C-alpha positions as CSV (number, residue, x, y, z in Angstrom):
1,M,-22.4,46.4,29.7
2,L,-18.9,47.0,27.3
3,R,-15.7,48.1,28.7
4,P,-12.1,48.3,28.5
5,L,-10.1,45.4,29.8
6,Q,-9.3,46.1,33.7
7,E,-6.6,43.8,35.4
8,S,-8.6,42.8,37.9
9,D,-10.5,40.7,35.2
10,I,-7.7,38.9,33.9
11,E,-8.2,35.8,36.0
12,R,-12.4,35.3,35.2
13,L,-11.4,36.0,31.9
14,L,-8.3,33.6,31.3
15,Q,-10.1,30.8,33.4
16,L,-13.4,31.0,31.4
17,W,-11.4,31.0,28.3
18,L,-9.5,28.1,28.9
19,Y,-13.1,26.3,29.2
20,L,-14.1,27.3,26.4
21,A,-11.3,26.9,24.3
22,S,-11.2,23.3,25.3
23,T,-14.5,22.6,24.8
24,A,-14.5,24.2,21.1
25,H,-11.2,21.9,20.1
26,P,-12.1,17.9,21.7
27,S,-8.9,16.7,19.7
28,L,-5.9,18.7,21.3
29,P,-5.7,18.4,25.3
30,V,-5.9,20.7,28.4
31,R,-2.1,21.1,28.0
32,Y,-2.0,23.1,24.6
33,W,-4.6,25.7,26.2
34,S,-2.8,25.6,29.4
35,D,0.7,26.7,27.5
36,Q,-0.9,29.5,25.4
37,G,-3.3,30.8,28.3
38,R,-0.4,31.5,30.0
39,A,1.0,33.5,26.6
40,M,-2.1,35.3,27.2
41,R,-2.2,36.0,31.0
42,R,1.7,37.8,30.3
43,K,-0.1,39.7,27.3
44,L,-3.1,40.8,28.7
45,Q,-1.4,42.5,31.8
46,A,1.7,44.0,29.9
47,Q,-1.2,45.7,28.0
48,C,-3.9,46.6,31.2
49,G,-1.3,48.5,32.9
50,P,-0.6,52.5,30.9
51,R,1.4,52.9,27.7
52,G,4.2,54.9,27.1
53,S,3.9,57.6,24.3
54,E,7.0,55.8,23.2
55,E,5.1,52.0,22.7
56,P,4.1,51.3,19.5
57,A,0.3,50.7,19.1
58,R,-1.1,47.7,20.8
59,A,-4.4,45.6,21.3
60,V,-7.5,47.1,22.4
61,H,-9.3,45.0,24.4
62,W,-13.3,45.1,25.2
63,V,-15.4,42.9,28.4
64,Y,-18.9,42.5,28.3
65,S,-20.3,42.7,32.1
66,R,-23.9,42.4,33.1
67,P,-25.5,45.7,33.8
68,G,-25.3,45.8,37.7
69,S,-22.0,43.1,37.8
70,A,-18.4,43.7,37.6
71,I,-17.6,39.8,36.6
72,P,-16.6,40.0,33.2
73,E,-18.7,37.4,31.2
74,G,-16.8,38.0,27.7
75,L,-14.0,39.6,25.8
76,V,-13.0,40.7,22.5
77,T,-9.3,41.9,21.4
78,V,-8.8,43.3,18.2
79,G,-5.0,44.0,17.7
80,A,-2.9,46.8,16.1
81,D,-3.2,44.6,13.0
82,H,-6.7,45.0,12.6
83,Q,-7.0,40.7,13.5
84,V,-9.5,39.4,16.0
85,Q,-7.2,38.1,18.3
86,T,-9.9,36.8,20.3
87,I,-13.8,36.7,21.0
88,F,-15.2,34.6,24.0
89,V,-18.7,34.7,25.6
90,S,-19.2,32.4,29.3
91,P,-22.1,29.8,28.7
92,G,-24.8,31.6,31.0
93,E,-24.4,35.0,28.3
94,Q,-24.1,32.3,25.1
95,G,-26.9,33.2,22.4
96,H,-28.3,36.5,24.2
97,G,-26.5,38.7,21.4
98,V,-23.4,39.3,23.8
99,G,-20.7,37.9,21.1
100,S,-22.6,40.1,18.5
101,E,-22.1,42.9,20.7
102,L,-18.8,42.5,21.2
103,M,-18.2,42.2,17.6
104,E,-20.0,45.2,16.7
105,Q,-17.3,46.9,19.1
106,A,-14.2,45.5,17.5
107,K,-15.9,46.3,13.7
108,F,-16.2,49.4,15.0
109,G,-14.1,52.3,13.2
110,Q,-12.5,49.7,11.1
111,L,-11.9,48.9,7.3
112,E,-11.6,45.4,7.6
113,L,-11.1,43.0,10.1
114,T,-9.0,39.3,9.9
115,S,-9.4,36.1,12.8
116,L,-8.1,32.9,12.7
117,V,-10.0,30.2,13.5
118,L,-9.0,25.9,14.0
119,E,-10.9,23.9,11.2
120,E,-12.4,22.3,14.0
121,N,-14.2,25.0,16.1
122,L,-17.0,24.8,14.0
123,R,-19.6,26.8,16.5
124,G,-16.0,29.9,16.0
125,R,-16.3,29.3,12.5
126,Y,-20.0,29.7,12.3
127,F,-20.2,32.5,14.3
128,L,-17.2,34.8,12.6
129,Q,-19.9,33.2,9.4
130,Q,-22.3,34.9,10.1
131,H,-20.5,38.8,10.6
132,G,-19.6,38.6,7.8
133,F,-16.2,36.6,7.9
134,A,-15.7,34.6,5.1
135,E,-12.5,32.3,4.4
136,I,-9.8,34.0,2.4
137,E,-6.8,30.9,3.2
138,R,-5.9,27.9,5.1
139,T,-2.1,27.1,6.2
140,F,-1.6,23.9,9.0
141,N,-0.7,24.6,12.5
142,A,1.9,22.2,13.6
143,S,1.2,22.5,17.0
144,A,-2.5,22.4,17.0
145,G,-2.2,19.4,14.0
146,Q,-4.9,20.8,11.7
147,D,-5.6,23.6,9.6
148,E,-5.8,26.9,10.8
149,I,-8.6,29.3,8.4
150,V,-8.1,32.6,7.8
151,M,-10.9,34.9,7.7
152,R,-11.6,38.3,6.8
153,C,-14.2,40.8,7.1
154,R,-14.9,44.1,4.5
155,I,-16.4,46.6,6.7
156,T,-18.8,48.9,4.7
């Protein structure tokens, strides 16, 4: 079941994200991801509240939870810039189409999406390729010490 992000989801999703990011990027210390997680927490908390009419557009977050459960098992975030900022699924739900369901939601109403993925995240790169994304650019990410790949998907 897909639903909008709720503030009560944030802690569980951040713990899940930290585990998955650390696993997908073995060359980077957990501290690197912890720092990223603090920034992500602030952003998610700020974006969970009601938006004033004067605020600029912000990211859209969709959460997956099993039918009949409120426990979040996956998240996709699409920024106002049409970038898939994050997409992940708990290990227990991987391989069951949950990531694909989240990606389809991300694509809904879009003409084009981009995403950034670190070079060593082979599983993430493969997932994006399976969903129509192709590499368009590489830049060196100095804080991660590796290339960051820009991928784009044109949606028809």
